[in-house]
C-alpha positions, 0 to 999 in steps of 0.5 A: 500499500502506498501514500497519496504522495507516492512514497511507501510507508517504509520510506517514511519510517526510514526518514523518521529513523534518520531524523531521530538518529541525527537529533540523538547524535547532535545531542550527544555531540553538544553534551561532549563539547559543553559538558559543564553547561549541559549538566548545570542547566539540566540539574539547575531547578533541583538545587535549593538556593543557599539561605544565606542572611535569612531567618530559615538558616536557624530554623530546624526542619521538620519539627512541626506536624504537617498541617492538615486542612479541616473539612468544611460543612455546609451551613444550609441548603439552597434549592436542594444544593449544599450551601457553604458560607466562607468568609475571607478574614485575617488571622494569626498563626504559628507557622514553625515552633521557633517563630512568633505568630504570623499575620495571615489571611485565611478562609473562615479564620483557618490556614490552611484553608478548609476542604470542600468534600463534594461528588461529581455530578452534584453541584454545591453553592459557595458564598465567598465573603471578603472580610479583610482589612481595607489596606494591604499589609504588603506593597502592591505592584501596580504594573501587573494585570488586575492591579492597575492604579485605581483598583482597590488595594484589597481584593480577593480572587478564589481559585479552586483545585481538584475540580472542573468549574466554569471560568468565572469560578476558577480565579482570574483578576476580573472575578475579584471580591471587593472589601465587604462584598460577597460573591455567590457561585454555583459550582457543578462538579 
């Protein structure tokens, strides 16, 4: 059997094998010519950065229990759908035994945030309420999308992991919740 261009399948296979071999030989030659740069580029992302002049130098690793998120329960039912009320608000929490409590923003006063237990094909409704302070405690880079001058300094965007949701429920700058504002979403899982 021949292809429409008149060449048999064997000719196409030979061309593919030749091209693959040339790429392999080329990679081997480059590795032989530039061994240090190839090795350092290939393994660069596996090295931890040095902790010079940081607080991490004096901290003992793995002394605190792994923080496990709690399971959030629905606060009501809305048209037969489990309804969750989630408030974004500040909290203080110790993140290491040797550090003082750290200021954080969390969901229902928790860090890490709670987990929603839901089943595929069964929607849930969530009201996200922004109850954060009016001023941000970190500097804001107004050159990035969504943080342009004139936008409120404290806005929140909720991004969910582990499920498929519509784009308006999956966190993008235009879908932000302003101070003292609530956004209610029906999430179909």
